[in-house]
NUSE-443199 format. One record per atom (N, C-alpha, C): residue number from 1; atom name; x, y, z. Coordinates in nm, 4 decimals, decimal comma. Example, Ala and Ser with C-alpha at 12.3 -4.5 7.8 and 13.67 -1.06 7.14 Angstrom:
2
+------+------+----------+----------+----------+
| resi | name |       c1 |       c2 |       c3 |
+------+------+----------+----------+----------+
|    1 |    N |   1,3190 |  -0,5690 |   0,7800 |
|    1 |   CA |   1,2300 |  -0,4500 |   0,7800 |
|    1 |    C |   1,3200 |  -0,3300 |   0,7800 |
|    2 |    N |   1,2850 |  -0,2250 |   0,7080 |
|    2 |   CA |   1,3670 |  -0,1060 |   0,7140 |
|    2 |    C |   1,2900 |   0,0030 |   0,7870 |
+------+------+----------+----------+----------+
***
This chain:
65
+------+------+----------+----------+----------+
| resi | name |       c1 |       c2 |       c3 |
+------+------+----------+----------+----------+
|    1 |    N |   1,4120 |  -1,5218 |   2,2867 |
|    1 |   CA |   1,4305 |  -1,4589 |   2,1562 |
|    1 |    C |   1,3521 |  -1,5361 |   2,0505 |
|    2 |    N |   1,2868 |  -1,4644 |   1,9620 |
|    2 |   CA |   1,2105 |  -1,5253 |   1,8549 |
|    2 |    C |   1,3018 |  -1,5528 |   1,7366 |
|    3 |    N |   1,2902 |  -1,6711 |   1,6805 |
|    3 |   CA |   1,3743 |  -1,7103 |   1,5690 |
|    3 |    C |   1,3045 |  -1,6745 |   1,4374 |
|    4 |    N |   1,3752 |  -1,6065 |   1,3500 |
|    4 |   CA |   1,3232 |  -1,5699 |   1,2189 |
|    4 |    C |   1,4092 |  -1,6321 |   1,1107 |
|    5 |    N |   1,3491 |  -1,6560 |   0,9943 |
|    5 |   CA |   1,4239 |  -1,7063 |   0,8802 |
|    5 |    C |   1,3707 |  -1,6438 |   0,7518 |
|    6 |    N |   1,4528 |  -1,6458 |   0,6493 |
|    6 |   CA |   1,4180 |  -1,5877 |   0,5195 |
|    6 |    C |   1,2885 |  -1,6494 |   0,4665 |
|    7 |    N |   1,1998 |  -1,5638 |   0,4164 |
|    7 |   CA |   1,0743 |  -1,6096 |   0,3580 |
|    7 |    C |   0,9556 |  -1,6061 |   0,4519 |
|    8 |    N |   0,9782 |  -1,5859 |   0,5807 |
|    8 |   CA |   0,8676 |  -1,5787 |   0,6759 |
|    8 |    C |   0,7905 |  -1,4487 |   0,6588 |
|    9 |    N |   0,6603 |  -1,4560 |   0,6865 |
|    9 |   CA |   0,5786 |  -1,3354 |   0,6907 |
|    9 |    C |   0,5758 |  -1,2852 |   0,8342 |
|   10 |    N |   0,5916 |  -1,1532 |   0,8483 |
|   10 |   CA |   0,5925 |  -1,0905 |   0,9808 |
|   10 |    C |   0,5146 |  -0,9594 |   0,9769 |
|   11 |    N |   0,4889 |  -0,9060 |   1,0947 |
|   11 |   CA |   0,4326 |  -0,7718 |   1,1065 |
|   11 |    C |   0,4926 |  -0,7087 |   1,2305 |
|   12 |    N |   0,4795 |  -0,5782 |   1,2420 |
|   12 |   CA |   0,5320 |  -0,5088 |   1,3578 |
|   12 |    C |   0,4423 |  -0,5358 |   1,4787 |
|   13 |    N |   0,5043 |  -0,5548 |   1,5941 |
|   13 |   CA |   0,4294 |  -0,5770 |   1,7172 |
|   13 |    C |   0,3481 |  -0,4521 |   1,7499 |
|   14 |    N |   0,4119 |  -0,3370 |   1,7371 |
|   14 |   CA |   0,3443 |  -0,2090 |   1,7624 |
|   14 |    C |   0,3776 |  -0,1158 |   1,6465 |
|   15 |    N |   0,2770 |  -0,0755 |   1,5722 |
|   15 |   CA |   0,2998 |   0,0119 |   1,4577 |
|   15 |    C |   0,2867 |   0,1586 |   1,4989 |
|   16 |    N |   0,3357 |   0,2459 |   1,4124 |
|   16 |   CA |   0,3202 |   0,3895 |   1,4362 |
|   16 |    C |   0,1739 |   0,4278 |   1,4202 |
|   17 |    N |   0,1288 |   0,5355 |   1,4838 |
|   17 |   CA |  -0,0131 |   0,5732 |   1,4792 |
|   17 |    C |  -0,0686 |   0,5922 |   1,3378 |
|   18 |    N |   0,0105 |   0,6424 |   1,2443 |
|   18 |   CA |  -0,0402 |   0,6693 |   1,1101 |
|   18 |    C |  -0,0187 |   0,5529 |   1,0128 |
|   19 |    N |   0,0262 |   0,4372 |   1,0629 |
|   19 |   CA |   0,0500 |   0,3213 |   0,9780 |
|   19 |    C |  -0,0632 |   0,2197 |   0,9891 |
|   20 |    N |  -0,0776 |   0,1382 |   0,8851 |
|   20 |   CA |  -0,1731 |   0,0287 |   0,8854 |
|   20 |    C |  -0,1166 |  -0,0825 |   0,9736 |
|   21 |    N |  -0,1842 |  -0,1139 |   1,0821 |
|   21 |   CA |  -0,1340 |  -0,2142 |   1,1763 |
|   21 |    C |  -0,1411 |  -0,3562 |   1,1199 |
|   22 |    N |  -0,2141 |  -0,3757 |   1,0105 |
|   22 |   CA |  -0,2261 |  -0,5072 |   0,9476 |
|   22 |    C |  -0,1272 |  -0,5282 |   0,8336 |
|   23 |    N |  -0,0394 |  -0,4311 |   0,8079 |
|   23 |   CA |   0,0589 |  -0,4433 |   0,6994 |
|   23 |    C |   0,1506 |  -0,5626 |   0,7244 |
|   24 |    N |   0,1636 |  -0,6474 |   0,6227 |
|   24 |   CA |   0,2501 |  -0,7642 |   0,6322 |
|   24 |    C |   0,3799 |  -0,7402 |   0,5578 |
|   25 |    N |   0,4857 |  -0,8036 |   0,6056 |
|   25 |   CA |   0,6187 |  -0,7925 |   0,5463 |
|   25 |    C |   0,6754 |  -0,9326 |   0,5266 |
|   26 |    N |   0,7693 |  -0,9458 |   0,4356 |
|   26 |   CA |   0,8391 |  -1,0719 |   0,4167 |
|   26 |    C |   0,9863 |  -1,0507 |   0,4515 |
|   27 |    N |   1,0452 |  -1,1490 |   0,5185 |
|   27 |   CA |   1,1851 |  -1,1395 |   0,5576 |
|   27 |    C |   1,2733 |  -1,1752 |   0,4390 |
|   28 |    N |   1,3647 |  -1,0846 |   0,4067 |
|   28 |   CA |   1,4587 |  -1,1057 |   0,2976 |
|   28 |    C |   1,5914 |  -1,1612 |   0,3486 |
|   29 |    N |   1,6349 |  -1,1145 |   0,4664 |
|   29 |   CA |   1,7631 |  -1,1584 |   0,5219 |
|   29 |    C |   1,7654 |  -1,1348 |   0,6727 |
|   30 |    N |   1,8264 |  -1,2271 |   0,7447 |
|   30 |   CA |   1,8446 |  -1,2150 |   0,8889 |
|   30 |    C |   1,9926 |  -1,1915 |   0,9157 |
|   31 |    N |   2,0220 |  -1,0884 |   0,9947 |
|   31 |   CA |   2,1611 |  -1,0512 |   1,0244 |
|   31 |    C |   2,1844 |  -1,0625 |   1,1746 |
|   32 |    N |   2,2505 |  -1,1697 |   1,2167 |
|   32 |   CA |   2,2801 |  -1,1920 |   1,3582 |
|   32 |    C |   2,3943 |  -1,1012 |   1,4012 |
|   33 |    N |   2,3753 |  -1,0303 |   1,5101 |
|   33 |   CA |   2,4792 |  -0,9449 |   1,5644 |
|   33 |    C |   2,5212 |  -0,9930 |   1,7017 |
|   34 |    N |   2,6205 |  -0,9279 |   1,7588 |
|   34 |   CA |   2,6667 |  -0,9662 |   1,8923 |
|   34 |    C |   2,5645 |  -0,9328 |   1,9999 |
|   35 |    N |   2,4971 |  -0,8191 |   1,9848 |
|   35 |   CA |   2,4032 |  -0,7762 |   2,0882 |
|   35 |    C |   2,2573 |  -0,7797 |   2,0431 |
|   36 |    N |   2,2318 |  -0,7812 |   1,9138 |
|   36 |   CA |   2,0943 |  -0,7861 |   1,8648 |
|   36 |    C |   2,0894 |  -0,8506 |   1,7265 |
|   37 |    N |   1,9696 |  -0,8748 |   1,6789 |
|   37 |   CA |   1,9493 |  -0,9317 |   1,5462 |
|   37 |    C |   1,8735 |  -0,8314 |   1,4618 |
|   38 |    N |   1,9242 |  -0,8021 |   1,3443 |
|   38 |   CA |   1,8588 |  -0,7129 |   1,2491 |
|   38 |    C |   1,8004 |  -0,7968 |   1,1366 |
|   39 |    N |   1,6925 |  -0,7472 |   1,0778 |
|   39 |   CA |   1,6229 |  -0,8200 |   0,9730 |
|   39 |    C |   1,5926 |  -0,7253 |   0,8578 |
|   40 |    N |   1,6221 |  -0,7680 |   0,7353 |
|   40 |   CA |   1,5804 |  -0,6935 |   0,6163 |
|   40 |    C |   1,4416 |  -0,7426 |   0,5781 |
|   41 |    N |   1,3467 |  -0,6491 |   0,5678 |
|   41 |   CA |   1,2089 |  -0,6844 |   0,5339 |
|   41 |    C |   1,1615 |  -0,6001 |   0,4160 |
|   42 |    N |   1,0581 |  -0,6501 |   0,3486 |
|   42 |   CA |   0,9955 |  -0,5774 |   0,2387 |
|   42 |    C |   0,8439 |  -0,5905 |   0,2543 |
|   43 |    N |   0,7693 |  -0,4809 |   0,2393 |
|   43 |   CA |   0,6241 |  -0,4881 |   0,2555 |
|   43 |    C |   0,5579 |  -0,5673 |   0,1439 |
|   44 |    N |   0,4507 |  -0,6368 |   0,1787 |
|   44 |   CA |   0,3729 |  -0,7140 |   0,0822 |
|   44 |    C |   0,2492 |  -0,6359 |   0,0403 |
|   45 |    N |   0,2005 |  -0,6625 |  -0,0791 |
|   45 |   CA |   0,0729 |  -0,6102 |  -0,1282 |
|   45 |    C |   0,0645 |  -0,4583 |  -0,1359 |
|   46 |    N |   0,1742 |  -0,3928 |  -0,1709 |
|   46 |   CA |   0,1694 |  -0,2478 |  -0,1897 |
|   46 |    C |   0,1358 |  -0,2105 |  -0,3333 |
|   47 |    N |   0,1517 |  -0,3050 |  -0,4243 |
|   47 |   CA |   0,1239 |  -0,2768 |  -0,5640 |
|   47 |    C |   0,2350 |  -0,2022 |  -0,6345 |
|   48 |    N |   0,3520 |  -0,1986 |  -0,5737 |
|   48 |   CA |   0,4656 |  -0,1295 |  -0,6336 |
|   48 |    C |   0,5486 |  -0,2276 |  -0,7161 |
|   49 |    N |   0,6028 |  -0,1793 |  -0,8265 |
|   49 |   CA |   0,6870 |  -0,2642 |  -0,9098 |
|   49 |    C |   0,8150 |  -0,3032 |  -0,8368 |
|   50 |    N |   0,8706 |  -0,2098 |  -0,7610 |
|   50 |   CA |   0,9919 |  -0,2340 |  -0,6839 |
|   50 |    C |   0,9672 |  -0,1873 |  -0,5401 |
|   51 |    N |   0,9203 |  -0,2778 |  -0,4532 |
|   51 |   CA |   0,8904 |  -0,2368 |  -0,3156 |
|   51 |    C |   1,0171 |  -0,2035 |  -0,2373 |
|   52 |    N |   1,0057 |  -0,1166 |  -0,1377 |
|   52 |   CA |   1,1222 |  -0,0778 |  -0,0576 |
|   52 |    C |   1,1689 |  -0,1911 |   0,0328 |
|   53 |    N |   1,2926 |  -0,1808 |   0,0778 |
|   53 |   CA |   1,3500 |  -0,2745 |   0,1738 |
|   53 |    C |   1,3893 |  -0,1957 |   0,2981 |
|   54 |    N |   1,3542 |  -0,2495 |   0,4144 |
|   54 |   CA |   1,3857 |  -0,1849 |   0,5414 |
|   54 |    C |   1,4689 |  -0,2795 |   0,6264 |
|   55 |    N |   1,5601 |  -0,2242 |   0,7048 |
|   55 |   CA |   1,6342 |  -0,3017 |   0,8036 |
|   55 |    C |   1,5834 |  -0,2596 |   0,9403 |
|   56 |    N |   1,5314 |  -0,3580 |   1,0156 |
|   56 |   CA |   1,4714 |  -0,3295 |   1,1461 |
|   56 |    C |   1,5244 |  -0,4274 |   1,2500 |
|   57 |    N |   1,5012 |  -0,3951 |   1,3741 |
|   57 |   CA |   1,5404 |  -0,4829 |   1,4837 |
|   57 |    C |   1,4392 |  -0,5978 |   1,4946 |
|   58 |    N |   1,4880 |  -0,7193 |   1,5063 |
|   58 |   CA |   1,4009 |  -0,8371 |   1,5110 |
|   58 |    C |   1,3053 |  -0,8346 |   1,6296 |
|   59 |    N |   1,3435 |  -0,7709 |   1,7388 |
|   59 |   CA |   1,2562 |  -0,7696 |   1,8572 |
|   59 |    C |   1,1275 |  -0,6900 |   1,8339 |
|   60 |    N |   1,1210 |  -0,6105 |   1,7265 |
|   60 |   CA |   1,0017 |  -0,5320 |   1,6955 |
|   60 |    C |   0,9023 |  -0,6070 |   1,6072 |
|   61 |    N |   0,9350 |  -0,7315 |   1,5698 |
|   61 |   CA |   0,8529 |  -0,8081 |   1,4761 |
|   61 |    C |   0,7882 |  -0,9289 |   1,5414 |
|   62 |    N |   0,6744 |  -0,9715 |   1,4830 |
|   62 |   CA |   0,6053 |  -1,0927 |   1,5270 |
|   62 |    C |   0,5710 |  -1,1759 |   1,4041 |
|   63 |    N |   0,5740 |  -1,3080 |   1,4198 |
|   63 |   CA |   0,5360 |  -1,3982 |   1,3104 |
|   63 |    C |   0,3891 |  -1,3809 |   1,2773 |
|   64 |    N |   0,3563 |  -1,4090 |   1,1525 |
|   64 |   CA |   0,2163 |  -1,4174 |   1,1107 |
|   64 |    C |   0,1882 |  -1,5641 |   1,0851 |
|   65 |    N |   0,0864 |  -1,6150 |   1,1476 |
|   65 |   CA |   0,0519 |  -1,7577 |   1,1334 |
|   65 |    C |  -0,0408 |  -1,7798 |   1,0188 |
+------+------+----------+----------+----------+
***
């Protein structure tokens, strides 16, 4: 299992066909569960005053070095 923490930059391991595969996200919160880990993320560099927040499964994310 990959360990994530608040403030890390991540991206999706496999993006949807119509999405930018280079889109970066920042982790806002990590939620440990009994069977899986969920992560609240927000996209970076969208130019929005109030960017959206998404809750996704941690296994779908990879660190950005």
